[in-house]
C-alpha positions in Angstrom: 66.9 -74.7 22.4 70.0 -73.0 20.9 70.8 -72.8 17.5 74.1 -74.4 16.5 76.3 -71.2 15.0 78.2 -72.5 11.5 81.6 -72.5 11.6 83.1 -71.2 8.3 86.9 -71.1 7.0 88.6 -67.9 6.6 88.7 -67.2 3.1 84.6 -67.7 3.7 83.0 -65.7 0.9 86.7 -63.3 -0.2 86.1 -63.1 -4.0 89.9 -62.8 -4.6 90.4 -66.5 -3.0 87.0 -68.4 -4.4 86.6 -67.3 -7.4 90.1 -65.3 -8.3 91.3 -64.0 -11.4 93.5 -66.3 -13.6 96.5 -65.3 -15.9 94.0 -65.8 -18.6 91.8 -62.7 -16.9 89.2 -65.7 -16.6 88.0 -66.1 -12.9 88.3 -69.9 -11.9 87.7 -71.5 -8.3 90.5 -73.4 -7.4 90.9 -77.0 -6.9 91.0 -76.5 -3.1 87.1 -75.4 -3.4 86.3 -78.2 -4.6 86.4 -80.4 -1.3 85.0 -77.8 0.4 81.6 -78.1 1.8 80.6 -74.7 1.8 81.8 -74.1 -1.8 78.1 -73.1 -3.3 77.2 -70.8 0.0 80.7 -69.2 -0.3 80.9 -68.6 -3.7 76.9 -67.1 -3.6 78.4 -65.1 -0.8 80.9 -63.6 -2.2 79.4 -63.1 -5.8 76.4 -60.9 -3.0 80.0 -58.8 -1.5 81.0 -55.6 -3.2 83.7 -57.6 -5.0 81.3 -59.4 -6.8 78.6 -57.2 -7.6 82.1 -54.8 -9.1 83.0 -58.0 -11.5 79.3 -58.2 -12.1 79.6 -54.6 -13.9 82.6 -55.1 -15.7 80.8 -57.9 -17.2 78.3 -55.6 -18.4 80.3 -53.5 -19.9 82.2 -56.3 -21.8 78.6 -57.7 -22.9 77.9 -54.1 -24.1 81.2 -53.5 -25.9 81.0 -56.5 -27.6 77.4 -55.8 -28.9 75.1 -58.4 -26.4 73.1 -55.8 -25.0 71.8 -52.4 -25.4 72.8 -49.0 -24.0 69.4 -48.4 -22.1 69.9 -52.4 -20.3 73.4 -51.6 -19.6 72.5 -48.5 -18.3 69.8 -49.7 -15.8 71.9 -52.8 -14.7 74.5 -50.4 -13.7 72.6 -48.3 -11.8 71.3 -50.9 -9.7 74.2 -52.5 -9.1 75.5 -49.4 -7.8 72.8 -48.7 -5.4 73.8 -52.3 -4.0 77.0 -51.5 -4.0 76.0 -48.2 -1.6 74.0 -50.1 0.7 76.7 -53.0 1.5 79.2 -50.0 2.0 76.7 -48.2 4.0 76.4 -51.3 6.2 
């Protein structure tokens, strides 16, 4: 028996479509996404993509400048994120 392939909308997994940065600098999910049956899966895919990984780097920098994490923790997590980004770029 053949598996039925899921059909995703064209915006699926694109960070700037499913979790855009607002005028206030914070990211919000658009109201159009709240009715989509793929919203959770889509946001997870976007966060695991290159854009999501770079966004996590930004959060680390903010946490470090705010004193929430130390230098070593920031360095270690950024190193891991950079490795994951390079893996995504290579294929």
